[in-house]
C-alpha positions as CSV (number, residue, x, y, z in Angstrom):
1,K,26.1,-22.2,0.2
2,G,26.5,-25.4,2.1
3,S,25.6,-27.4,-1.0
4,R,28.1,-25.5,-3.0
5,H,30.9,-26.2,-0.6
6,L,29.9,-29.8,-0.4
7,S,30.0,-30.1,-4.2
8,Y,33.4,-28.6,-4.3
9,Q,34.7,-31.1,-1.8
10,L,33.1,-34.2,-3.3
11,A,34.2,-33.3,-6.8
12,A,37.7,-32.6,-5.6
13,D,37.8,-36.0,-3.8
14,S,36.6,-37.8,-6.9
15,H,39.1,-36.2,-9.3
16,A,41.9,-36.6,-6.8
17,N,41.2,-40.4,-6.9
18,G,41.5,-40.5,-10.7
19,H,37.8,-40.2,-11.3
20,E,38.0,-37.6,-14.0
21,C,36.2,-37.1,-17.3
22,P,38.7,-37.1,-20.3
23,K,36.9,-34.2,-21.9
24,R,36.8,-31.8,-19.0
25,A,37.6,-28.2,-19.6
26,T,39.0,-25.6,-17.3
27,T,39.1,-26.7,-13.6
28,L,37.5,-24.2,-11.4
29,H,38.6,-23.1,-8.0
30,H,38.5,-25.6,-5.2
31,G,39.1,-28.4,-7.7
32,F,35.5,-28.4,-9.1
33,A,35.6,-29.4,-12.7
34,N,33.1,-27.9,-15.0
35,S,32.7,-31.0,-17.1
36,T,30.8,-33.3,-14.8
37,H,28.0,-34.7,-17.0
38,Q,24.7,-36.1,-16.1
39,F,24.7,-39.8,-17.2
40,S,21.9,-42.1,-18.1
41,S,22.1,-44.5,-15.1
42,S,20.5,-41.8,-13.0
43,H,17.4,-41.9,-15.1
44,A,14.7,-44.4,-16.0
45,N,16.6,-47.3,-17.6
46,P,19.1,-48.8,-15.1
47,E,19.4,-52.1,-17.0
48,R,21.0,-50.4,-20.0
49,E,24.7,-49.8,-20.4
50,K,25.8,-46.9,-18.3
51,T,27.2,-44.6,-21.0
52,C,28.4,-41.1,-20.1
53,P,27.0,-38.5,-22.5
54,C,30.6,-37.4,-23.2
55,R,30.9,-40.7,-25.1
56,H,34.1,-41.7,-23.4
57,A,35.0,-44.1,-20.6
58,N,32.5,-46.5,-19.2
59,S,34.4,-47.3,-16.1
60,K,32.7,-47.5,-12.7
61,A,35.1,-44.9,-11.4
62,H,34.3,-42.5,-14.2
63,H,30.6,-42.8,-13.5
64,E,31.1,-42.4,-9.8
65,A,32.9,-39.1,-10.4
66,H,29.9,-37.8,-12.3
67,F,27.3,-39.2,-9.9
68,H,29.0,-37.7,-6.8
69,S,29.4,-34.3,-8.4
70,V,25.8,-34.3,-9.6
71,K,24.4,-35.5,-6.3
72,A,26.5,-33.2,-4.2
73,V,25.0,-30.0,-5.6
74,G,21.8,-31.3,-4.2
75,L,19.3,-30.3,-6.9
76,G,20.3,-32.4,-9.9
77,L,22.8,-29.9,-11.3
78,S,25.6,-31.1,-13.5
79,I,28.1,-28.6,-14.9
80,W,29.7,-29.2,-18.3
81,P,31.1,-27.3,-21.3
82,H,28.8,-26.0,-24.0
83,S,28.9,-28.3,-27.0
84,H,25.3,-28.9,-28.1
85,R,24.3,-27.8,-31.6
86,H,20.7,-27.4,-30.7
87,L,21.6,-24.8,-28.1
88,E,23.7,-22.9,-30.7
89,K,20.6,-22.8,-32.8
90,K,18.6,-21.4,-29.9
91,M,21.2,-18.7,-29.7
92,Q,20.7,-18.1,-33.4
93,G,24.3,-18.8,-34.3
94,V,25.8,-16.2,-32.1
95,S,29.5,-16.9,-31.3
96,L,29.8,-17.5,-27.6
97,P,32.7,-17.1,-25.2
98,P,33.7,-20.0,-22.9
99,I,30.6,-20.6,-20.8
100,L,29.4,-22.5,-17.8
101,A,26.4,-24.7,-18.7
102,V,24.2,-26.1,-15.9
103,Q,21.9,-28.9,-16.9
104,V,19.0,-29.5,-14.5
105,V,17.4,-32.9,-14.8
106,T,13.9,-32.8,-13.4
107,G,12.7,-36.3,-14.1
108,S,9.0,-35.6,-14.5
109,P,7.0,-33.0,-16.4
110,L,5.0,-32.3,-13.2
111,E,8.2,-31.7,-11.2
112,C,9.8,-29.5,-13.8
113,P,8.6,-26.0,-12.8
114,V,9.6,-26.5,-9.1
115,W,13.0,-27.9,-10.0
116,C,13.6,-25.2,-12.5
117,M,13.0,-22.5,-9.8
118,F,15.2,-24.3,-7.3
119,S,17.9,-24.6,-9.8
120,L,17.8,-21.0,-10.9
121,E,17.8,-19.8,-7.3
122,R,20.8,-22.0,-6.6
123,F,22.6,-20.7,-9.7
124,H,21.8,-17.1,-8.8
125,A,23.1,-17.6,-5.3
126,H,26.4,-19.1,-6.5
127,Y,27.2,-17.4,-9.8
128,G,25.0,-14.4,-10.2
129,S,22.5,-13.7,-13.0
130,P,22.8,-16.1,-16.0
131,D,23.3,-14.8,-19.5
132,F,20.9,-17.3,-21.1
133,F,18.2,-19.7,-19.9
134,S,16.5,-22.5,-21.9
135,C,14.1,-25.3,-21.3
136,T,14.0,-28.4,-23.4
137,T,13.4,-32.2,-23.2
138,V,16.1,-34.8,-23.6
139,C,16.0,-38.6,-24.1
140,S,17.5,-40.5,-21.2
141,C,18.9,-43.1,-23.5
142,C,20.2,-41.7,-26.8
143,W,20.6,-38.2,-25.4
144,K,18.8,-36.6,-28.4
145,V,16.9,-33.4,-27.9
146,L,13.2,-33.4,-28.7
147,P,12.4,-30.3,-30.9
148,F,9.6,-29.0,-28.7
149,S,9.5,-25.5,-27.3
150,S,8.3,-26.4,-23.8
151,P,8.9,-29.1,-21.2
152,S,5.2,-29.4,-21.0
153,H,5.3,-31.4,-24.2
154,C,7.2,-34.3,-22.7
155,V,6.4,-37.8,-24.1
156,L,6.8,-41.2,-22.6
157,T,8.9,-42.9,-25.3
158,C,11.7,-41.5,-27.4
159,P,10.5,-41.4,-31.1
160,L,14.2,-41.5,-32.2
161,C,15.6,-44.6,-30.5
162,L,12.3,-46.1,-29.2
163,L,14.2,-47.2,-26.0
164,G,14.6,-44.3,-23.6
165,S,12.0,-42.0,-22.0
166,Y,12.2,-38.2,-22.2
167,H,12.7,-36.0,-19.2
168,C,12.5,-32.3,-18.7
169,S,15.8,-30.5,-18.8
170,V,16.8,-26.9,-18.2
171,Y,20.0,-25.3,-19.4
172,I,21.4,-22.2,-17.7
173,F,24.5,-20.5,-19.1
174,S,26.9,-18.0,-17.7
175,S,30.2,-16.7,-19.2
176,L,33.3,-18.1,-17.6
177,E,34.9,-14.8,-18.4
178,K,32.9,-13.4,-15.4
179,G,35.1,-15.4,-13.1
180,L,33.8,-18.1,-10.7
181,G,36.4,-18.1,-8.0
182,E,36.5,-16.7,-4.5
183,E,37.3,-13.2,-5.9
184,S,34.1,-13.1,-7.9
185,T,30.9,-11.3,-6.7
186,L,28.4,-13.9,-5.5
187,R,24.8,-13.0,-4.9
188,P,23.7,-13.5,-1.3
189,L,21.0,-16.0,-0.2
190,Y,17.6,-14.4,-0.4
191,M,15.8,-14.2,3.0
192,D,13.7,-11.1,2.4
193,V,10.4,-12.4,0.9
194,Q,8.3,-9.8,2.7
195,A,9.9,-7.2,0.3
196,T,9.3,-9.4,-2.8
197,T,9.2,-13.0,-3.9
198,P,10.9,-14.7,-6.8
199,L,8.7,-15.4,-9.8
200,D,7.3,-19.0,-9.7
201,P,8.3,-20.7,-13.0
202,R,4.7,-22.0,-13.4
203,V,3.6,-18.4,-13.3
204,L,6.2,-17.4,-16.0
205,D,5.1,-20.4,-18.1
206,S,1.5,-19.1,-18.0
207,M,2.6,-15.5,-19.0
208,L,4.9,-16.3,-21.9
209,P,2.2,-16.8,-24.6
210,Y,0.7,-13.5,-23.8
211,L,4.1,-11.7,-24.0
212,M,4.8,-13.1,-27.4
213,H,1.8,-14.5,-29.3
214,Y,-1.5,-13.4,-27.7
215,Y,-0.7,-9.7,-27.7
216,G,-4.2,-8.3,-28.4
217,N,-5.7,-5.5,-26.3
218,P,-8.2,-7.2,-24.0
219,H,-10.6,-4.2,-24.5
220,S,-10.7,-4.6,-28.3
221,R,-14.1,-6.2,-28.9
222,T,-14.1,-6.4,-32.7
223,H,-11.6,-9.1,-33.5
224,A,-10.1,-12.4,-32.2
225,Y,-6.9,-10.8,-30.9
226,G,-8.9,-8.8,-28.4
227,W,-11.2,-11.8,-27.6
228,E,-8.2,-14.0,-26.8
229,S,-6.7,-11.5,-24.4
230,E,-10.1,-10.7,-22.8
231,S,-10.7,-14.4,-22.2
232,A,-7.3,-14.8,-20.5
233,M,-7.9,-11.7,-18.4
234,E,-11.3,-13.0,-17.2
235,R,-9.9,-16.4,-16.4
236,A,-7.2,-14.6,-14.3
237,R,-10.0,-12.6,-12.6
238,Q,-11.7,-15.9,-11.7
239,Q,-8.5,-17.4,-10.3
240,V,-8.0,-14.3,-8.0
241,A,-11.6,-14.4,-6.9
242,S,-11.4,-18.2,-6.2
243,L,-8.5,-17.7,-3.8
244,I,-10.4,-15.3,-1.5
245,G,-14.0,-16.7,-2.0
246,A,-15.2,-13.7,-4.0
247,D,-17.3,-13.2,-7.2
248,P,-15.1,-12.5,-10.2
249,R,-17.1,-9.3,-10.8
250,E,-15.8,-8.0,-7.5
251,I,-12.1,-8.1,-8.6
252,I,-10.5,-5.0,-10.2
253,F,-7.0,-5.3,-11.5
254,T,-4.5,-2.6,-10.4
255,S,-0.8,-2.0,-10.5
256,G,-0.3,-3.4,-7.0
257,A,-1.2,-3.2,-3.3
258,T,-0.2,0.5,-3.0
259,E,-2.7,1.6,-5.7
260,S,-5.3,-0.7,-4.3
261,N,-4.9,0.8,-0.8
262,N,-5.1,4.3,-2.2
263,L,-8.2,3.5,-4.2
264,A,-9.9,1.8,-1.3
265,I,-9.2,4.5,1.3
266,K,-9.4,7.7,-0.8
267,G,-12.2,6.3,-3.0
268,V,-14.6,5.4,-0.2
269,A,-13.8,8.5,1.8
270,R,-14.4,10.9,-1.1
271,F,-17.6,9.1,-2.3
272,Y,-19.3,9.3,1.1
273,K,-17.8,12.6,2.3
274,S,-21.1,14.5,2.3
275,R,-22.4,12.3,5.1
276,K,-19.3,10.6,6.7
277,K,-15.9,12.3,7.3
278,H,-14.3,9.9,9.8
279,I,-11.8,7.0,9.1
280,I,-10.1,4.6,11.5
281,T,-6.8,2.8,11.0
282,T,-3.9,1.7,13.2
283,Q,-0.4,3.1,13.9
284,T,1.3,0.0,12.4
285,E,-0.2,0.1,8.9
286,H,1.9,0.1,5.7
287,K,3.2,3.5,4.8
288,C,0.9,3.9,1.8
289,V,-2.1,3.5,4.1
290,L,-0.8,6.0,6.6
291,D,0.1,8.5,3.9
292,S,-3.3,8.1,2.3
293,C,-4.9,8.9,5.6
294,R,-2.7,11.9,6.2
295,Y,-3.6,13.1,2.7
296,L,-7.3,12.9,3.5
297,E,-6.7,14.8,6.8
298,A,-5.4,17.7,4.7
299,E,-8.8,17.5,2.8
300,G,-10.7,17.9,6.1
301,F,-11.3,14.3,7.1
302,R,-10.8,13.1,10.6
303,V,-8.6,10.0,11.1
304,T,-8.2,7.9,14.3
305,Y,-4.9,6.0,14.5
306,L,-5.5,3.1,16.9
307,P,-2.6,2.1,19.1
308,V,-1.6,-1.5,19.3
309,K,-0.6,-3.6,22.3
310,R,3.0,-4.7,23.0
311,N,2.3,-7.9,21.0
312,G,1.2,-5.9,18.0
313,L,-2.5,-6.7,18.2
314,I,-5.2,-4.1,18.4
315,D,-7.6,-3.9,21.3
316,L,-11.1,-4.7,19.9
317,K,-12.7,-2.7,22.7
318,E,-10.8,0.4,21.6
319,L,-11.9,-0.2,18.0
320,E,-15.6,-0.3,19.1
321,D,-15.2,2.9,21.2
322,A,-13.5,4.7,18.3
323,L,-16.4,4.1,15.9
324,Q,-18.6,7.2,15.4
325,P,-21.9,7.8,13.6
326,D,-20.0,9.4,10.7
327,T,-17.3,6.7,10.4
328,S,-17.2,5.6,6.8
329,L,-14.2,3.2,6.8
330,V,-12.0,1.0,9.0
331,S,-8.7,0.0,7.4
332,I,-6.6,-2.6,9.2
333,M,-4.0,-4.9,7.6
334,T,-4.2,-8.7,7.9
335,V,-0.6,-9.5,8.4
336,N,2.0,-6.9,9.3
337,N,4.8,-6.6,6.8
338,E,7.5,-6.0,9.5
339,I,6.6,-8.2,12.5
340,G,4.3,-10.7,10.9
341,V,1.4,-10.2,13.4
342,K,-2.0,-11.5,12.3
343,Q,-4.8,-9.2,13.4
344,P,-8.2,-10.8,14.3
345,I,-9.7,-9.9,11.0
346,S,-13.0,-11.9,11.4
347,D,-13.7,-10.2,14.7
348,I,-12.9,-6.8,13.2
349,G,-15.2,-7.5,10.2
350,Q,-18.0,-8.6,12.6
351,I,-17.7,-5.3,14.6
352,C,-17.7,-3.2,11.4
353,S,-20.6,-5.0,9.9
354,S,-22.8,-4.6,13.0
355,R,-22.1,-0.9,12.9
356,K,-22.6,-0.6,9.1
357,V,-19.1,0.7,8.6
358,F,-17.1,-0.5,5.6
359,F,-14.0,-2.7,6.4
360,H,-10.9,-2.6,4.3
361,T,-7.8,-4.8,4.8
362,D,-4.4,-4.7,3.2
363,A,-3.9,-8.4,2.7
364,A,-0.7,-8.2,0.6
365,Q,1.2,-10.3,3.1
366,A,-1.6,-12.7,3.8
367,V,-3.4,-13.6,0.5
368,G,-2.0,-16.9,-0.8
369,K,-0.3,-17.7,2.5
370,I,-3.1,-18.1,4.9
371,P,-6.8,-19.0,4.2
372,M,-8.9,-15.9,3.4
373,D,-12.6,-15.7,2.7
374,V,-14.1,-12.3,2.3
375,N,-17.6,-13.4,3.1
376,D,-16.8,-15.4,6.2
377,M,-14.6,-12.5,7.4
378,K,-17.1,-9.8,6.4
379,I,-14.4,-7.9,4.4
380,D,-15.7,-5.2,2.2
381,L,-12.5,-4.2,0.4
382,M,-9.2,-6.1,0.1
383,S,-5.8,-5.2,-1.4
384,I,-3.7,-7.8,-3.2
385,S,-0.2,-7.7,-4.6
386,G,1.2,-10.0,-7.3
387,H,4.9,-9.9,-6.4
388,K,4.2,-10.9,-2.8
389,I,2.8,-14.3,-3.9
390,Y,5.5,-15.4,-6.4
391,G,3.8,-13.5,-9.2
392,P,5.0,-10.6,-11.4
393,K,5.7,-7.1,-10.2
394,G,3.5,-4.2,-11.4
395,V,0.1,-6.0,-10.9
396,G,-2.3,-6.4,-8.1
397,A,-6.0,-6.3,-7.4
398,I,-8.6,-4.8,-5.2
399,Y,-11.7,-6.7,-4.1
400,I,-14.8,-4.5,-3.8
401,R,-18.0,-6.0,-2.4
402,R,-21.1,-5.9,-4.6
403,R,-23.8,-6.9,-2.0
404,P,-24.1,-4.8,0.0
405,R,-22.5,-2.6,-2.7
406,V,-19.5,-0.5,-1.8
407,R,-19.2,2.6,-3.8
408,L,-16.0,4.6,-4.3
409,E,-14.7,7.4,-6.4
410,P,-12.1,6.4,-9.0
411,L,-8.6,7.8,-8.7
412,Q,-8.0,8.2,-12.5
413,S,-10.3,8.8,-15.4
414,G,-10.1,7.6,-19.0
415,G,-11.5,4.8,-21.0
416,G,-13.7,3.4,-18.2
417,Q,-12.0,0.0,-18.0
418,E,-12.4,-2.3,-15.0
419,R,-16.1,-1.3,-14.6
420,G,-15.1,2.4,-14.4
421,M,-13.1,1.8,-11.3
422,R,-9.6,1.9,-12.9
423,S,-9.2,3.3,-16.4
424,G,-6.4,2.2,-18.5
425,T,-5.5,-0.9,-20.6
426,V,-5.1,-4.0,-18.3
427,P,-1.7,-5.6,-19.0
428,T,-2.8,-9.1,-20.0
429,P,0.5,-10.9,-19.3
430,L,0.7,-9.4,-15.8
431,A,-3.0,-10.2,-15.1
432,V,-2.5,-13.8,-16.3
433,G,0.6,-14.0,-14.0
434,L,-1.4,-12.8,-11.0
435,G,-4.1,-15.3,-11.7
436,A,-1.6,-18.1,-12.1
437,A,0.1,-17.1,-8.9
438,C,-3.2,-17.2,-7.0
439,E,-4.0,-20.6,-8.4
440,V,-0.7,-22.0,-7.5
441,S,-0.9,-20.5,-4.0
442,Q,-4.4,-22.0,-3.5
443,Q,-3.0,-25.4,-4.4
444,E,0.1,-25.3,-2.3
445,M,-1.0,-23.0,0.6
446,E,-1.3,-25.8,3.2
447,Y,2.0,-27.5,2.2
448,D,3.8,-24.2,2.1
449,Y,2.5,-23.1,5.5
450,K,3.6,-26.3,7.2
451,R,7.0,-26.3,5.5
452,I,7.7,-22.6,6.3
453,S,6.5,-23.2,9.9
454,V,9.2,-25.9,10.4
455,L,11.9,-23.8,8.9
456,A,10.9,-20.7,10.9
457,D,10.9,-22.7,14.1
458,R,14.3,-24.1,13.2
459,L,15.7,-20.6,12.7
460,V,14.2,-19.0,15.8
461,T,15.1,-22.0,18.1
462,K,18.7,-22.2,16.9
463,I,19.3,-18.4,17.2
464,M,17.7,-18.1,20.6
465,T,19.6,-21.2,21.9
466,E,23.0,-20.0,20.8
467,I,22.6,-16.2,21.3
468,P,21.5,-14.7,24.6
469,D,19.4,-11.5,24.9
470,V,17.5,-11.9,21.6
471,V,13.9,-10.6,21.6
472,M,11.2,-11.8,19.1
473,N,9.0,-8.8,18.2
474,G,5.3,-9.4,17.8
475,D,2.9,-11.9,19.2
476,P,4.3,-15.4,18.8
477,E,0.9,-17.0,18.7
478,H,-1.0,-14.7,16.3
479,H,1.8,-14.6,13.8
480,Y,2.6,-15.6,10.2
481,P,5.7,-17.9,10.6
482,G,7.4,-16.7,7.4
483,C,8.0,-13.2,8.8
484,I,10.4,-13.2,11.8
485,N,11.6,-10.0,13.4
486,L,14.3,-10.4,16.0
487,S,16.1,-7.7,18.0
488,F,19.7,-8.5,19.1
489,A,20.5,-6.5,22.2
490,Y,23.8,-4.5,22.2
491,V,24.2,-4.9,18.4
492,E,23.5,-2.2,15.9
493,G,21.1,-3.6,13.3
494,E,22.7,-1.8,10.3
495,S,26.2,-3.1,11.4
496,L,24.8,-6.7,11.5
497,L,23.2,-6.3,8.1
498,M,26.5,-5.2,6.7
499,A,28.3,-8.1,8.3
500,L,25.7,-10.5,6.9
501,K,26.6,-9.7,3.3
502,D,26.1,-13.3,2.3
503,V,22.4,-13.1,3.2
504,A,19.8,-10.7,1.8
505,L,17.9,-9.5,4.9
506,S,16.2,-6.3,6.0
507,S,16.0,-4.2,9.1
508,G,12.3,-3.3,8.3
509,S,10.0,-2.5,5.5
510,A,11.5,-2.2,2.1
511,C,9.5,1.0,1.6
512,T,11.3,2.7,4.5
513,S,14.6,0.7,4.6
514,A,16.6,3.8,3.3
515,S,15.8,5.6,6.6
516,L,18.1,5.4,9.6
517,E,15.2,6.0,11.9
518,P,14.1,3.1,14.0
519,S,11.0,1.3,12.7
520,Y,7.8,3.1,13.4
521,V,6.1,-0.3,13.8
522,L,8.5,-1.4,16.6
523,R,8.1,2.0,18.3
524,A,4.3,1.6,18.1
525,I,4.5,-1.7,20.0
526,G,6.7,-0.1,22.7
527,T,10.1,-1.5,21.8
528,D,13.0,0.4,23.3
529,E,14.8,2.5,20.8
530,D,18.0,0.6,21.3
531,L,16.2,-2.7,20.6
532,A,14.4,-1.2,17.7
533,H,17.7,-0.2,16.2
534,S,19.0,-3.7,16.6
535,S,16.1,-5.5,14.8
536,I,16.5,-7.8,11.7
537,R,13.6,-9.2,9.7
538,F,14.1,-12.7,8.4
539,G,11.8,-13.8,5.5
540,I,11.2,-17.5,4.8
541,G,9.3,-18.5,1.6
542,R,8.3,-21.2,-0.8
543,F,11.8,-21.7,-2.2
544,T,13.8,-21.2,1.0
545,T,15.8,-24.4,1.8
546,E,16.8,-25.9,5.1
547,E,20.5,-25.4,4.1
548,E,19.9,-21.7,3.6
549,V,18.3,-21.4,7.0
550,D,21.2,-23.2,8.7
551,Y,23.7,-21.0,6.8
552,T,21.9,-17.9,7.9
553,V,21.8,-19.0,11.5
554,Q,25.5,-19.9,11.5
555,K,26.5,-16.5,10.0
556,C,24.1,-14.7,12.4
557,I,25.6,-16.4,15.5
558,Q,29.1,-15.7,14.2
559,H,28.7,-12.0,13.6
560,V,26.5,-11.2,16.6
561,K,29.2,-12.6,18.9
562,R,31.9,-10.7,17.0
563,L,30.0,-7.4,17.2
564,R,29.2,-7.8,20.9
565,E,32.8,-8.4,21.6
566,M,33.5,-5.0,20.2
567,S,30.7,-3.4,22.3
568,P,31.6,-1.7,25.7
569,L,28.0,-1.9,26.7
570,W,28.0,-5.7,26.2
571,E,31.2,-5.9,28.3
572,M,29.5,-3.9,31.1
573,V,26.4,-6.2,31.0
574,Q,28.7,-9.2,31.3
575,D,30.3,-7.7,34.4
576,G,26.8,-7.3,36.0
577,V,26.3,-3.6,35.5
578,D,22.7,-2.5,35.3
579,L,22.8,-0.1,32.4
580,K,19.4,1.5,33.3
581,S,20.8,2.6,36.6
582,I,23.6,4.6,35.0
583,K,23.2,8.4,34.6
584,W,24.9,9.2,31.4
585,T,26.4,12.6,31.0
586,Q,25.7,14.7,27.9
587,H,28.3,16.9,26.3
């Protein structure tokens, strides 16, 4: 949002000073012209004549107007009217209404995927969903388009003019008929990455061939179409296994973490039910884990729901005391999806291993974000979700240890795919996407963690400095920094969410966000009901920017102060009244 306002102001200043492109089309609100082109001087050949792609004025003022407007948006965006024939060909000759075209100049093939995602996210935040999206490569000198289908085919020297170098370029289009002024509906900033994450463009790039070209059934063993898909599926299995230190044969593809949790808990319990009928979990698990345990209770199993301390961590002594001779499984999540608390998984694994009890962990919020090794941590079963690590929705995986072998009863029967654990055709594009997401996460985990930690510390420090009576829920030490749960005393959480309409946030788990009841996780850690009702979850991820954090903080401070001014309880507190000493009458 800050970049958007800055771009408006700089563009307005440039055009007010006569720095205006002769071919500009409709001027948008705030004086932001939609014809500011990217020009060649910002690329690799500064010695050449600085010619604007609109083929008009070469004046210094003219170029400064373009440079400022491009630079101001902050991510190399330049906005200009649609006029390129190659793009018309890509649209197959369809007549188009007046559109807004955003060109993203990435500079390097290696930078292209990250810049594409940043640009798409920025475009979404400002203008909503685009109508059309295209990647191509463009010469920085003659401005000709290379007829390749993917930015990955970038070359060093332009074969057309032999002077310039090609750079990756992305084009995003949206109809001007939608309206781009203050009256239009703008998408909020996304700060809810615990619910889901945006698809990393590198993941999308890996999936596209298997959506269009390599469409064979991976379980067809009699022809090349099946072999191609099977090879891709096995490569994805290897990528998932590599991320958690497992053997590829121990990875089973599922539809997501919910199915994986159900398969782990119900599958193990039912297979060993003749000898073992006891299961242990905690009160703060994901709803699908708790519901699976309640389902098993109806089948005659006994379930122990361990309480957690006020910091959200379990007491290891209570876990040891709860283990019984007929305990078959302990299921405790790695990182809590509401308060971000990290449980001592290695210690839990050691306790379970010493007592010969299987240990399952729901690692949907941890895999790809913090280092996980199933052997070092003595984990027997692990649930993984694709869309929590910038992969596609509808795919996940379960890790099932082979030595010592963990046996379980499948939930569904059929063709016996996935070693008989999960019948049904594996969706190759989704499996490939999950594998790519795991590979990217493994490469960038350390960098992402450090960057997210800095942004999280910035958000928490600014909010707690500017707003009194704010409580951070969960242990601040054993905590994943990208999940921040704050309670704002004397403010109703739902009212604050409605006020913060420019930012996509949550008051709890996405699976229970429709309920007006206070979070069961916050109640389990002993949070007062009033504070539980005032909690907001902030999610910071790979593509969250410093400007977005600052904007969120600014809006949060503004609306918390406004809502407190409307609260009689806040007024009483300011006057020194102890609210706990008041005996409220009931009518």
